N, C-alpha and C positions, 0 to 999 in steps of 0.2 A: 170401327175403331177411330176415337178420338185422340188421335195423335197429330202432330206438328212436326215436319222436316225441314230444319232450321238449315241451309244452303250457304256456304261460306268456300272461297277460294283463295283470295289472297291476305294479307298481312291486314289492308287496312279493312278489310271487310270484318275479318274475326274479332279486332280491336272494335268497332262500332257494332257488331251484334252484342258484344260480351255481356252487356249490363241487360239488352231483354235474355239473353241466355238466362242471367243471373235470377230475373225476375220470374222467367215461366219456371225454373226449378222449383222456386218459392211457393209458390200457386201451385205446385204440382201439377204441372203438365205435362203431359207421355211425350218427349222429344226425341226426336228422331237426328243428330248432327253428322250434317254431311259433309265433307270435304272433299272439293274437287283438284286443289293442287295446281290451281291453274300457274302461280307465280312459284310457290315453294311448294318440296318435300314436305313430307309432316316433321320429319324426322329434322330439318332444316327451320321449321316454324314449335318446335316443340316448348324453346324456351320462351316466347315471349306467351303460348296457349298456359302455361303455368304460372306465370306474372301474372294474369289477368285471369285466374281460376278459370278458366275455359276445361270442359269434360274433353277426353278423347274421342275424338271422330266417333261414330257407329259404322259410319261408308267412308271410303277412299274411293274418290272416282280416277285419281291418278291421272288425270288429263295432261298436264305438265306443258312444256311452252308449244308453240307453233303457229300458225296464221291465226287469224280472225274465223276465219270457216273452220279450220280443224279444231280449233279450241271448241269453239262451240257446238258442232258436229259431236266432237267424242264426250262432250259434257250431256247432249242430250241424249244419246245412245243409255249411257252409261247412269244417268239421273235416272233414264227412261225404266231402267230394270230395277234399280233399287226403290223406285215409285210400286212399280207392280210387286214388290217382292211387301214391300212394309205398310202400301197404302195407308197412306196419310189422311187427315182430313183437311188438313192445309200446307202447301208449302208457301215458306216464307224467303226472302234472301235481303240484302242490302247492297245500294250503292247503284255502279254503273258499269260493272267488267260484263265481260263474256259469258261468265259463270251466270252472272244475274238476267241477262238475255237467256240462256238457254235453261236457269229455271222457271222462268215466265212460260217461256214456249212449252217446256217436256209438261208441265202441271195443267196448261189448260188444254192441251193436247190428250190430256189421260182424265181430263173433266175434273180434275182437282183445284178447288180453288188457291190463287195465289195472293200472296199479301206484299208490298213492296214498302219496303223501308228505305227513308231517305228520298222520297218520291216527289215528283213535280221540280227538282231542279233542272233550270234551263239556260244554256251556253246560245241554243240559238244558232250554233256552229256544227251543221250536218256533215262538216267532213273530220271532226271527231269521232272516233269510233263509241266514244263513251257517251257523246250526245244521242246516238243511233239506240245504244241499249237504254239508255232510260226512257225514251220514247215506249219502245218497244216493251219494258216489263211495265210500264205505267198505264198504257193501252189493255192489258191485259190482265190487270188487278182486279181483283172482287174489293181490295180493303188495301187504301192507300195513306201510308204513314208519313206528312207532309211535315218538314222541320218547321217551316217560317209561314209567315201571313201568304208574302209575295207566290211562295210553291204552291200552296191550293190554288191562288189567282190562276196560277198557269195550269193548273190541270183542268180547272172547269174552263176554261178559255178553249181546252182542248176537248170539248164536251163529256167529262166524266162528271159524272152525276155528285151533289155535294153529299148525298148519304154516304158513298162510298169512303169519304174522306175524311178524314181526322187529324189535326194541327198537333203535332206531339213535341215538338222541338227533336233536335238530332241528338242522338244516344252520344255522340262526340263528345259533347257536353259533359256528360256526364260521370264518363271515362277521365277528363283533363281535370274536372273538380274534384273526384276521387282519388285520383292519385299523385295531382299536383305537389304533395310534400317528400312522395318518393322519390319524383319525378327533382325535384329541387338540389334533393340531397346526391341522388344517381350523377347529376350534372354538375357539380360542384367538385363529386371526385373525377370526373371526368378532367375537368380543366386544370385542378391541380398536375394530373397526368401529364396534360397537355403545356401547362407552366403558362395557363393564361388566363387573366383576370376577368371575372364579369363583369357584362357590359362595357367588353374592350375588345369585341368581336363581331363580324358580320354573320349570319347562318345561312347556308348556300344549299337547296334542293334542286336537281335537275334531273329528272328521269321522264318525261312525257315524250312520246312516241314523235309530238309536232315538232319539239324541238331537237330531240336528238338524231332523227332520221332524216331532217330537215339540214344540209350540211350548210347551208347559208344562215341560217337559225345559229346554230351551232359554233359557226366560226363567229358570228356576231356577239353570243352572249359571252364566247372567250373574249373577246377583243373589250366589252365592258370590266369582265372582272379583269381584267391588265387595269385597266382606269381607276376603278374602285380601290385595287390592291396598293395602289399608289399613296393609299392614306390611311386607308383600315387594312387588319387582320380578316381574312377570311376563311372559316372552316368549313368543309366540304365532305360531308360524308358523301362517299362517291357510290350510286346506284351500278348494279353489274352492267346493266344496261349500256349506260355513260359511258363508263369506262371500257366496255367493250367497244362503241364506236369510236373513242378516242385514239384508240389501240389499231383500229381498221382505216385508220385515215393516217396512221403514223403518228400522231399529234399526242399522244397521252407523256410521252418522257419529258417533252418539252413543257407540256400544260404541269405537270405535279412540279416543275422548277419554277415556276412563275411567283415574282415576291410577294409576300405576306396570305400565300395560299397555302392552306394546310391540308392534305388531301388525308383523312382516316376512313378506312373501311364503314361499311352499313354498320349499323347500330343497334341494341335492343330498342324496344319502344319507350322505357322509362327514361334510359340514357341518352335517347335522339329529343323527347318530352323536355328534360335537363337543359340540354344545350340548347333550344330554343327559350325555354324561359329568361335564360342567362344571355343570351342575345341582345347585342344592340338593335339589330334589324336584319328581319329573314329574306333573301333572294329563293325564290320559291316558283313552282311552276305546276306544284300539287293544290288540288282541291283541297283536302283535308287541312293541309299544315296553313292556309289559310283560316280556316275553323277553328285551328287550334292556336293559332298565332293572337287572334280575336281574343277567347277566351283569357287567355293568359296575359292580355298588354303591349305586345307583340308588334310595331310598325312594320307591315310588310311592303315589299315590292314583288308583284306578280309577272311572272315572265311569260307572259302571254298575251295577247289581243282580246281576249273575253273571257267572262267567268259565269260559272254558275253556280257563287257564290257573290251576289251583287250588294247581298246586304252589308257583307265586308268591305266594299268601295262606298257604301254609303254614308257609313259613321267614320270613314276617315283614316281608319284604321291601316286600309288597301290601298295600292295603286296599283292601275294595269299599266305597265311600262311597255307592253312587246318585248322586241329583244332590239331594237338601235343602241349601239352602244351609247352613244353622247346621251340618249333618252334616259335609257337605264342605270348610268350613271349618277345625271342631275335628279333624278326621281329618288335615287338610293340616297342621297345627301338631303334632301328635301325633309326625309322619313327622319334620317337621324337627327335633324336642325328640331323638327316638331315632336320628336321620341316621348321627351315628358311630358308635351302638353298633350299628346295621346293618351299614355300609360294613366295621366291622372283623369280623364274620362273613364276611363274602364270600371270603378267602382262607384260610377254615378247613375249612368245608364244600363238598363235591363237588357243583357246578351238578347238579343233578336232572332240570335241560332237556338237559346231553348234556355232551361233552370236549374238544371243537372235530373231532372225526374221522366226523360222522355223512355227510357227501359221500361220505367214501371208501368209508363201507360200504353206503351205498343203492346207489352208483355198482358194486361188486363184485359185490350181490346182482344187479341188474337184467343185466349181464353176464352171470353164471352163467345166472340164467333163461333168459336171449335162447338161449344155448348148450345148454342143456338143451331146449330147444324148448318153453316153456311155452306154454298153449293156455286157454282157456276151459274150463270144466271142462261136464261131460255125464256124466250117471249113467245107469246100469242096474238098475231095482229091478222087474226082472220077477217073479224068485223070492221075493221080499218086498219090497213098495212101502208096507208099515206102518214110517213112520220115529218110531225114538222117544230119549227122552235116558235116562239114568240115572248112576247113582253107582257106580263100583267102585274099588278101591286096588289097590294097587301089585304086589300078587301076582297078581291078576284082570288086569293088564295086560298081563302075559307071555301070556296065551292069546288077545288079539284077532287081528284080520286088520286087510287094507285097509278092509273095508268099514266100520268104526268111524274115527271121526272125534273125537278129543281136541278138546273145546273150553275146561277149563277145570281147574284144580287151587285145591284148598280143604285148609284146615288141620282140626283137631280143633274150633278153634272158629266154622270157618265163612268165614273169612276168606280171601279168592281171595289166590292167592300166583302169583307170574311165576317161572315154572319157567327152569335153565340152557338157554339156546338156543329158550326158549319151547314144547319139546316131548319134555321128556324127564324127565315130572313119578316121580321116584322116591322122593320123600321118606317116610319112615319114617311111615306112622298118616296119610298124606294121601286125599284122595279127589278121585277122576281124573272130572270130567264128559263124557261121552260120547257119541255120537248113532251110532244103528244101525240096522239093522232089526228087530225085533219077536221073530225067531225067535232072531238072533244073542246078539242082550240077552240072553233069557231064559236062553239055554247058560249064557254065561258068569255069571250071576248066581245061577244055581242048580250052580254048580261048590262 
């Protein structure tokens, strides 16, 4: 059966998968949409499903909350049952949640190929559960959709063959571009209700475990907000996790009385995007908000010590502040001062995260892979089980056979390069990293 099982379980996953799902439908790919319910009951998610034109789920795993082991285990058990029932030809998921790790593990253990959307992002911080989930998903994938050149390079450095990787851009860029006008109007309406002018406030999002569950960091962020609030209004759509944490340490009532801090409930996606678009600066610990802010030209201060979206920092739109109050306050003022300069750059330079066509590229690749009969790969190394890596040049490349895996391409200075199509390293003087049986490697190297 040539069907594709698309798995999501959180609001960001559903948002980012919406362009992929739209294009799979246009391509008439038989799709089984599976909702894990990791963060939201479907009833609570139905509004933004409608906003984004997502279909009702064919399967609801109803995983709900729990620790990482519980969520992953529940998702694997119930997803395994769904795979046994529907027998998909491929399973795909997006991002770095427990749902994604569970989908990759369950697919590979049932010998169904897995495709990872947003592959190759790395913070290099393995204390983050999201980083662990990314590594699991990528290492088990037969098809990896990397949003950026750096993401491609990250994957090749981990030994994943170039032929499995496609640089597609990130589908969140598709969503932001498509719905920017709607979001702008929603934001205007919300600001009218709050009696706040566009560009006269800072937007705050705060929800990540490393900030909310670390009391010292959480208290530092509260102090930072007090410093910033002396000069600027802050709108904070408070996440349930953050609210519960503040209530748990008996700080919520005092927190919501802080000067210039405007607490509002969590928002629909278009409403949030509208507030982001109209903001002066955004303070966030969210990876997705870093991407959305860059696309909309909103200067960002990230309340973390690392990021898996370094492209946003490299272009100057984002700064990593950590959580120390004085540093956060200082960098926020820095981004405010540079705000107009940063915004002026956005129309000039291409968005490093994508051009708005990621969904179509991903759907086309999935459709082609299923038609071509993609399988979980096995190997036959009876002739030479000793597998090694080596560097060859473009001339030697012409002599390799299918027992060689191309893993990466490097220039004379040793810097990695992303080649056209990620699999045609023919640049003069380049060096190609390949993996092959020892005997065949020696034959090529000795020519």
